[in-house]
N, C-alpha and C positions, 0 to 999 in steps of 0.2 A: 522524604527521599531527597537527599542532597546530591548534586550535580553541579559541572563546576562545565564552563565554556572552551571547549580545544578548537585551533584555526587546522584548518585540514590543509593537506597539500595544494589545494586547486584555488586557497586561500576564501572556501566556505567554512564556514561556523558548522559545530554540532556541540552535542555535551556529551561530558563521560560520567556514569553513574557512580557514586565514590566508593560504596561497599562492595561493588563487582570488578569494577574498574571497564565496567562496559561500555566501548561509545555506541551512540545512536548512528552513528555513519563513520563509514570507512574515513580513514586518516589520511588515506592517499588520495581522497579530496571526496566533500560528504555532496558536491553538486555533480562531479562526475558520475559517483558510485548511482546516487537515483534517478539518473539521466537515461544511463546505459542499464541499468537491472527494471527499473520501474516504467518505465517513460519507451523507453525505445524495444524494449522486451517482452513488455508487459500489455500497454494502452496501446500503443503503436503496432503490436504485432497482430491484437486483437483487432481494428480497426480496418488498417491495410488488408491484412491475410485473411480473416475471416467473415467480418461484416461486409468484404466487398461482394462475398457470397449471398448477401441478405440486404438487397439494397432496397428492401423495405422496412428495415427496421433503423429507426430516429431517435431510439433510448437506448443510454446504455448505462449498465449499473455496476457501480465498482464496490468492492469492501474490502477496504484497508486494515490488516490486523496490525495495529502498534501506531498509532498517528504522532507520538514522538514529537519532532518540533514542527512536523507541519510542513516538511519540507517536500514530500512526494504529491500531498494535495496541491501544493500550490504551483508546481510544473505542471502537475496535471490540467489545471483549472487553464493554465496560461497554454500549454497543446492545444488543448480541445479548441482555441478558440481559433485554429485553422482548420476544423469541421466545422464547418456553419449551421451542416444540416443536422449536426445530433446533439440533444439535448442527455444532461447527465445526471443520476441521481449517485452522489458520494458519500458511501457509508461509513466509517470509521469504528475503529473499538478500542478503547485506550486505558487503562488501568490508573494511570498515573499521569493526571494533566499538566502540562506547566503552567508555571505561574507566570502572570503577565510580565513581571520583575524577570523573569527566565526569557520571556518571548521575546521583550524586548531590547536582549543583548546580543539577540542574532543579526546578522549583518546579510539578509538575505537579498535585501533592499540594493546591495550592490550587487547582485548576480542577475537581476531581473529586470527588465525594460520598465523603466518608468512607467511609463502609462499602463503594466499592472498593478503597481503598488499596492491598489486600493482593493488587491486581490488580497493581498497578505494582512490588512487589518481587517479586514471582514472574517477571513479565515479564520484564525485566531481568537476576534473577540466575539466572534456569535454563540448562541448559547449551545450548551451540552444538552444530548437526551431530546432535540428539537430537531426537526425539517427546517434550514432556514435557505434562503435566497441569497447568492453570491453575485451571480449573474443573471440574466432571462434565460441563459438553457446551462447554468449549472447550479446544483441543490446540494447542501451538505447536511448530514446527519452526524454530528458527533456523540457516540453512545461513550457513557465513561462505565464503563464495568468490566471485568476479570472474562477473557477468552475461555476462559475451562466454563465459564456459565453460559456459554454460548447455546447449548444445545437445552438449557433450560428456557434460555429467553429467546428462543433464534424466532419462534412463531409470532412474537408481541412484534419483534423487531423489524423482520427481513420474512421475504415470500417464498416459499422452496421455489425451486430453479428457477429465478429472478437472478442471481446475478452472473456477470458475464465478464468482469475480468475478480481477480484477487490478488492483491498485492500484500505477500506475507513477509511481513518485517519484523516480527517478533525476536527478542532477546535471545541470541543464538541457543541451539542445543546444549551446549557446555554450561547455560546458567541456567536454564531449565526445559529439560530434556521432554519432561510432559505437556508444555507447548507443543511440540512437534511428532505427536503422538498420532498412530491410526487411527484412535479417536476421534481425535481433534479434527483430522484430515477428513473424515466420515461423514462429520457434522456441515463440514464446509462444502464436500460432493453433494447433499442434498439441496444446498442452498444455493449451486448453481445451476446454469442454464445448460444445455446442452452445446459442448464446441464453446463451454467456458474454459479461461487459461486461467490457472495460479501462478505466480513467479514470485521466488524467492530466491535470495542471495546465498543461500546452503547448499552446500554442493554433496554433504556427506552421506555415505551408504545408506546407514538407518534412517535417514529425511526420505531419500527418494526410493525406500523397502515399504516405510510407512504408507506413502503416500500413492505407492502401487497396490499395496492393501488395502486401499481403503476406495480402489477403484480407478485412479488416473492411471491415462498415458503418459510415460516420465520420459524427459529428453533432458540432455545439458546442451549450456551456450556456453562459450567464450566469456570470461569474465571481465568486470571492469579492470581498472589497474590497480596491483598491488592481491588481486580475485583470478586464479585459473577459470575456476568455474562457477554457473550458475545452473538454477536449475528451472525447467519450464514443466506445467504438467495440463494437461487437457482432460476434460470432462467426455469422453466422446463413447456416446451409445448410440446404437445403430438399431433400427426399426425388422 
């Protein structure tokens, strides 16, 4: 897969896939998009709005669909430094991992505080398909594989009802609509704990319909620059 570096509006870099011309992040700002969608409306929404009701919970399990440039993971590790009582298991699945050469062209050190630069290197250079320690409270499991096979492998990789936050950052429904199907979302639903949150940049009607059919409670939120809405879905089970 051939990819080229693209500088986005906020100065942060992303990649563009040559064949589809699909960018990994918004050209209106890769950093801005990631912070707004996945950190503010995904991670922090869960930690501040939901986890607050369960003060006994000290572990958070995250699943990212589409590791891509690793930006979401990096920003998550940095953001969690503000939650010293939380230990995080970050799982991510990626079919086409970046090469070291591609990673070295990204400029994320210019947008991340210098004291966190070691996070960037560890996150990109740690082994795939193995749980690795990034910090004393942040553990990363990068899974090289296809999301469409998650229903086959999920019991080997992740436990049912264990995931608290899902970052659904796959290529757009226009590129591969099968990634955004009821079947995929149902598999994720089974992996998620009660009150868990799935956040995604897509607000297409078909996507929201598939999420609802898979069992999620679905609402839309204001999007980042250049995007009107995003989608947040919660797994709500009642006794």
